[in-house]
C-alpha positions as a Markdown table, in Angstrom:
| # | Residue | x | y | z |
|---|---|---|---|---|
| 1 | Met | -0.6 | 23.4 | -3.0 |
| 2 | Leu | -3.9 | 21.9 | -1.9 |
| 3 | Cys | -5.8 | 24.4 | 0.3 |
| 4 | Leu | -8.6 | 23.0 | 2.4 |
| 5 | Phe | -11.0 | 25.6 | 3.9 |
| 6 | Asp | -13.3 | 25.4 | 6.8 |
| 7 | Leu | -16.6 | 27.2 | 6.0 |
| 8 | Asp | -18.2 | 28.8 | 9.1 |
| 9 | Gly | -15.9 | 31.3 | 10.7 |
| 10 | Thr | -13.4 | 31.1 | 7.9 |
| 11 | Leu | -15.1 | 31.9 | 4.6 |
| 12 | Ile | -18.4 | 33.2 | 6.0 |
| 13 | Asp | -19.7 | 34.8 | 9.2 |
| 14 | Ser | -22.7 | 32.5 | 9.8 |
| 15 | Gln | -23.4 | 33.5 | 13.4 |
| 16 | Ala | -26.8 | 35.1 | 12.7 |
| 17 | Gly | -28.2 | 32.0 | 10.9 |
| 18 | Ile | -26.7 | 29.4 | 13.2 |
| 19 | Ser | -27.8 | 31.3 | 16.4 |
| 20 | Ala | -31.3 | 31.8 | 15.1 |
| 21 | Cys | -31.6 | 28.1 | 14.3 |
| 22 | Ile | -30.3 | 27.1 | 17.7 |
| 23 | Arg | -32.8 | 29.3 | 19.4 |
| 24 | His | -35.6 | 27.9 | 17.2 |
| 25 | Ala | -34.7 | 24.4 | 18.2 |
| 26 | Leu | -34.4 | 25.1 | 21.9 |
| 27 | Thr | -37.7 | 27.1 | 21.9 |
| 28 | Lys | -39.4 | 24.2 | 20.3 |
| 29 | Leu | -38.2 | 22.1 | 23.2 |
| 30 | Gly | -39.1 | 24.7 | 25.9 |
| 31 | Val | -35.4 | 25.2 | 26.9 |
| 32 | Pro | -33.9 | 28.6 | 27.5 |
| 33 | Ser | -31.2 | 29.6 | 25.0 |
| 34 | Pro | -27.8 | 30.7 | 26.2 |
| 35 | Ala | -27.2 | 34.4 | 25.8 |
| 36 | Asp | -23.9 | 33.9 | 24.0 |
| 37 | Leu | -23.8 | 31.3 | 21.2 |
| 38 | Arg | -20.5 | 32.1 | 19.6 |
| 39 | Ala | -18.9 | 29.0 | 21.1 |
| 40 | Trp | -21.5 | 26.8 | 19.4 |
| 41 | Ile | -20.1 | 27.7 | 15.9 |
| 42 | Gly | -17.7 | 25.0 | 14.9 |
| 43 | Pro | -18.4 | 22.0 | 17.0 |
| 44 | Pro | -21.0 | 19.4 | 16.0 |
| 45 | Leu | -24.6 | 20.3 | 17.0 |
| 46 | Arg | -25.0 | 17.3 | 19.2 |
| 47 | His | -21.9 | 18.2 | 21.1 |
| 48 | Asn | -23.5 | 21.5 | 22.1 |
| 49 | Phe | -27.1 | 20.4 | 22.6 |
| 50 | Ala | -26.3 | 17.4 | 24.8 |
| 51 | Pro | -25.3 | 19.3 | 28.0 |
| 52 | Leu | -28.4 | 21.6 | 27.8 |
| 53 | Leu | -30.7 | 18.6 | 27.3 |
| 54 | Gly | -29.3 | 16.5 | 30.1 |
| 55 | Gly | -27.7 | 14.1 | 27.7 |
| 56 | Asp | -31.1 | 12.8 | 26.6 |
| 57 | Ala | -30.4 | 11.3 | 23.2 |
| 58 | Glu | -34.0 | 11.5 | 22.0 |
| 59 | Arg | -34.3 | 15.2 | 22.9 |
| 60 | Val | -30.8 | 15.9 | 21.4 |
| 61 | Glu | -32.0 | 14.3 | 18.1 |
| 62 | Ala | -35.2 | 16.3 | 18.2 |
| 63 | Ala | -33.2 | 19.5 | 18.7 |
| 64 | Val | -31.0 | 18.7 | 15.7 |
| 65 | Ala | -34.1 | 18.0 | 13.6 |
| 66 | Tyr | -35.7 | 21.4 | 14.6 |
| 67 | Tyr | -32.4 | 23.1 | 13.8 |
| 68 | His | -32.3 | 21.6 | 10.4 |
| 69 | Glu | -35.9 | 22.5 | 9.9 |
| 70 | Arg | -35.2 | 26.2 | 10.1 |
| 71 | Phe | -31.7 | 26.1 | 8.5 |
| 72 | Thr | -33.0 | 24.4 | 5.3 |
| 73 | Thr | -35.5 | 27.2 | 4.7 |
| 74 | Leu | -33.9 | 30.3 | 6.2 |
| 75 | Gly | -30.7 | 29.7 | 8.1 |
| 76 | Trp | -28.5 | 28.9 | 5.1 |
| 77 | Arg | -29.0 | 32.4 | 3.7 |
| 78 | Glu | -28.3 | 34.2 | 6.9 |
| 79 | His | -24.5 | 34.8 | 6.6 |
| 80 | Ser | -22.0 | 37.3 | 5.2 |
| 81 | Ile | -18.6 | 36.9 | 3.6 |
| 82 | Tyr | -15.8 | 38.2 | 5.7 |
| 83 | Pro | -14.1 | 41.3 | 4.3 |
| 84 | Gly | -11.0 | 40.3 | 2.2 |
| 85 | Val | -12.0 | 36.7 | 1.7 |
| 86 | Glu | -13.2 | 37.0 | -1.9 |
| 87 | Asp | -9.9 | 38.7 | -2.9 |
| 88 | Met | -8.0 | 36.0 | -1.0 |
| 89 | Met | -9.8 | 33.2 | -2.9 |
| 90 | Val | -9.3 | 34.9 | -6.3 |
| 91 | Ala | -5.6 | 35.3 | -5.6 |
| 92 | Leu | -5.1 | 31.7 | -4.5 |
| 93 | His | -6.9 | 30.4 | -7.5 |
| 94 | Ala | -4.9 | 32.7 | -9.8 |
| 95 | Ala | -1.7 | 31.4 | -8.2 |
| 96 | Gly | -2.6 | 27.8 | -9.2 |
| 97 | His | -3.5 | 26.5 | -5.7 |
| 98 | Arg | -6.2 | 23.8 | -5.7 |
| 99 | Leu | -9.1 | 24.6 | -3.4 |
| 100 | Ala | -11.7 | 22.6 | -1.5 |
| 101 | Val | -14.1 | 23.0 | 1.5 |
| 102 | Val | -13.9 | 20.8 | 4.6 |
| 103 | Thr | -16.7 | 21.7 | 7.0 |
| 104 | Ser | -18.5 | 20.2 | 10.0 |
| 105 | Lys | -21.7 | 21.5 | 8.5 |
| 106 | Pro | -23.7 | 18.7 | 6.8 |
| 107 | Arg | -23.0 | 18.6 | 3.1 |
| 108 | Gln | -26.7 | 19.2 | 2.2 |
| 109 | His | -26.6 | 22.5 | 4.1 |
| 110 | Ala | -23.1 | 23.5 | 3.0 |
| 111 | Gln | -23.5 | 22.9 | -0.7 |
| 112 | Pro | -26.1 | 25.7 | -1.5 |
| 113 | Ile | -24.0 | 28.1 | 0.6 |
| 114 | Val | -20.8 | 27.3 | -1.3 |
| 115 | Gln | -22.6 | 27.4 | -4.7 |
| 116 | Ala | -24.0 | 30.9 | -3.9 |
| 117 | Leu | -20.6 | 32.3 | -3.0 |
| 118 | Pro | -19.1 | 34.6 | -5.7 |
| 119 | Phe | -16.0 | 32.5 | -5.6 |
| 120 | Gly | -17.7 | 29.2 | -5.0 |
| 121 | His | -16.9 | 27.9 | -8.4 |
| 122 | His | -13.2 | 27.9 | -7.5 |
| 123 | Phe | -13.7 | 25.0 | -5.1 |
| 124 | Glu | -13.2 | 21.6 | -6.8 |
| 125 | Lys | -14.7 | 19.6 | -3.9 |
| 126 | Leu | -16.8 | 19.9 | -0.8 |
| 127 | Tyr | -16.5 | 17.6 | 2.2 |
| 128 | Gly | -19.2 | 17.6 | 4.9 |
| 129 | Pro | -20.5 | 14.9 | 7.3 |
| 130 | His | -23.8 | 13.2 | 7.1 |
| 131 | Pro | -26.5 | 14.9 | 9.2 |
| 132 | Ser | -26.8 | 11.9 | 11.5 |
| 133 | Ser | -23.1 | 12.0 | 12.4 |
| 134 | Pro | -22.3 | 13.1 | 16.0 |
| 135 | His | -18.7 | 13.9 | 15.1 |
| 136 | Ser | -16.8 | 16.8 | 13.5 |
| 137 | Glu | -15.0 | 14.2 | 11.3 |
| 138 | Lys | -12.4 | 16.8 | 10.2 |
| 139 | Ala | -9.6 | 14.3 | 10.3 |
| 140 | Ser | -11.4 | 11.7 | 8.2 |
| 141 | Met | -12.6 | 14.4 | 5.7 |
| 142 | Ile | -9.0 | 15.8 | 5.3 |
| 143 | Ala | -7.8 | 12.2 | 4.8 |
| 144 | Ala | -10.4 | 11.8 | 2.0 |
| 145 | Ala | -9.3 | 15.0 | 0.4 |
| 146 | Leu | -5.7 | 13.9 | 0.3 |
| 147 | Ala | -6.7 | 10.7 | -1.3 |
| 148 | Asp | -9.1 | 12.3 | -3.8 |
| 149 | Phe | -6.6 | 14.9 | -4.9 |
| 150 | Gly | -3.6 | 12.6 | -4.7 |
| 151 | Ala | -1.9 | 15.2 | -2.6 |
| 152 | Ala | 0.9 | 14.7 | -0.1 |
| 153 | Pro | 0.5 | 16.1 | 3.4 |
| 154 | Gln | 3.5 | 18.4 | 2.9 |
| 155 | Glu | 1.7 | 19.9 | -0.1 |
| 156 | Thr | -1.5 | 20.5 | 1.8 |
| 157 | Val | -2.8 | 23.1 | 4.3 |
| 158 | Met | -6.0 | 23.2 | 6.3 |
| 159 | Ile | -7.3 | 26.7 | 7.0 |
| 160 | Gly | -9.8 | 27.3 | 9.8 |
| 161 | Asp | -10.8 | 29.2 | 12.9 |
| 162 | Arg | -11.4 | 26.5 | 15.5 |
| 163 | Arg | -9.4 | 23.7 | 17.2 |
| 164 | Phe | -11.3 | 21.0 | 15.2 |
| 165 | Asp | -9.6 | 22.3 | 12.0 |
| 166 | Met | -6.1 | 22.2 | 13.6 |
| 167 | Glu | -6.6 | 18.8 | 15.2 |
| 168 | Gly | -7.8 | 17.4 | 11.9 |
| 169 | Ala | -4.8 | 18.8 | 10.1 |
| 170 | Leu | -2.4 | 17.4 | 12.8 |
| 171 | Ala | -4.0 | 14.0 | 12.6 |
| 172 | Asn | -3.0 | 13.9 | 8.9 |
| 173 | Ala | 0.4 | 15.6 | 9.2 |
| 174 | Val | -1.0 | 18.6 | 7.3 |
| 175 | Ala | 0.0 | 22.2 | 8.2 |
| 176 | Gly | -2.8 | 23.9 | 10.1 |
| 177 | Ile | -3.3 | 27.6 | 9.5 |
| 178 | Gly | -5.5 | 29.3 | 12.0 |
| 179 | Val | -7.5 | 32.5 | 11.2 |
| 180 | Leu | -8.5 | 35.1 | 13.8 |
| 181 | Trp | -11.4 | 36.7 | 12.0 |
| 182 | Gly | -13.7 | 33.8 | 12.9 |
| 183 | Phe | -14.9 | 32.4 | 16.2 |
| 184 | Gly | -11.7 | 30.9 | 17.7 |
| 185 | Ser | -8.9 | 32.6 | 19.7 |
| 186 | Arg | -5.2 | 32.6 | 19.1 |
| 187 | Glu | -4.8 | 30.5 | 22.3 |
| 188 | Glu | -7.2 | 27.9 | 21.1 |
| 189 | Leu | -5.6 | 27.6 | 17.7 |
| 190 | Glu | -2.0 | 27.5 | 18.9 |
| 191 | Ala | -2.9 | 24.9 | 21.6 |
| 192 | Ala | -4.5 | 22.7 | 19.0 |
| 193 | Gly | -1.3 | 22.7 | 16.9 |
| 194 | Ala | -1.7 | 25.6 | 14.4 |
| 195 | Gln | 1.6 | 26.1 | 12.4 |
| 196 | Val | 0.8 | 29.7 | 12.0 |
| 197 | Val | -2.1 | 32.1 | 13.0 |
| 198 | Ile | -3.0 | 34.9 | 10.6 |
| 199 | Glu | -5.1 | 38.0 | 11.3 |
| 200 | His | -6.4 | 39.0 | 7.9 |
| 201 | Pro | -7.3 | 37.1 | 4.7 |
| 202 | Ala | -4.8 | 39.2 | 2.7 |
| 203 | His | -2.0 | 37.5 | 4.7 |
| 204 | Leu | -2.7 | 34.0 | 3.5 |
| 205 | Pro | -1.5 | 34.2 | -0.2 |
| 206 | Ala | 1.7 | 35.8 | 0.9 |
| 207 | Tyr | 2.3 | 33.2 | 3.6 |
| 208 | Leu | 1.8 | 30.4 | 1.1 |
| 209 | Asp | 4.1 | 32.0 | -1.5 |
| 210 | Ala | 6.9 | 32.6 | 1.0 |
| 211 | Phe | 6.8 | 29.4 | 3.0 |
| 212 | Leu | 4.7 | 26.8 | 1.2 |
| 213 | Pro | 5.1 | 27.3 | -2.5 |
| 214 | Pro | 3.0 | 25.2 | -4.8 |
| 215 | Ala | 4.5 | 21.9 | -5.9 |
């Protein structure tokens, strides 16, 4: 089985770093920051900055640049691994599943994070959009993973915590597995087409063994 993992909200709790970088960007532009930034984790940055900045494309790009300015030096380190995730990844690798990361975070930011994870060496590939892209691109990145691994959709799962992960899976006829320890809700994930929603990392290996055995 090819297992594709979202990064933020699925493998790591990155709320502290992302929130700090968003506040840094908005402060630079003299714009008050929303009190609750949980909903910002998952969608592309431009998607979230645009409404606060009146849709001004130049200011949106400035906000993204300020965000990256802080993330490159500090933000990428400000995260923690969710309890149970490391054991989950070790179990999946030992069972022979092939693993890759598919994230909305630009590859240049995701790569040092994945490399620093204690289980990061188990991932064969990392897919992330170019920093200039305004889109999540989950669907196109999942399609690229299927091609790179030579995997059939029925032999692949996409695991993530937001609707973008499930929508990308659905667009490629791949099973979407939603997780509840991240930033999305059961309602969001099921509405987006999740085949199953799990509450703890320990449940994933058993689910794959029981219902989606490796080819």
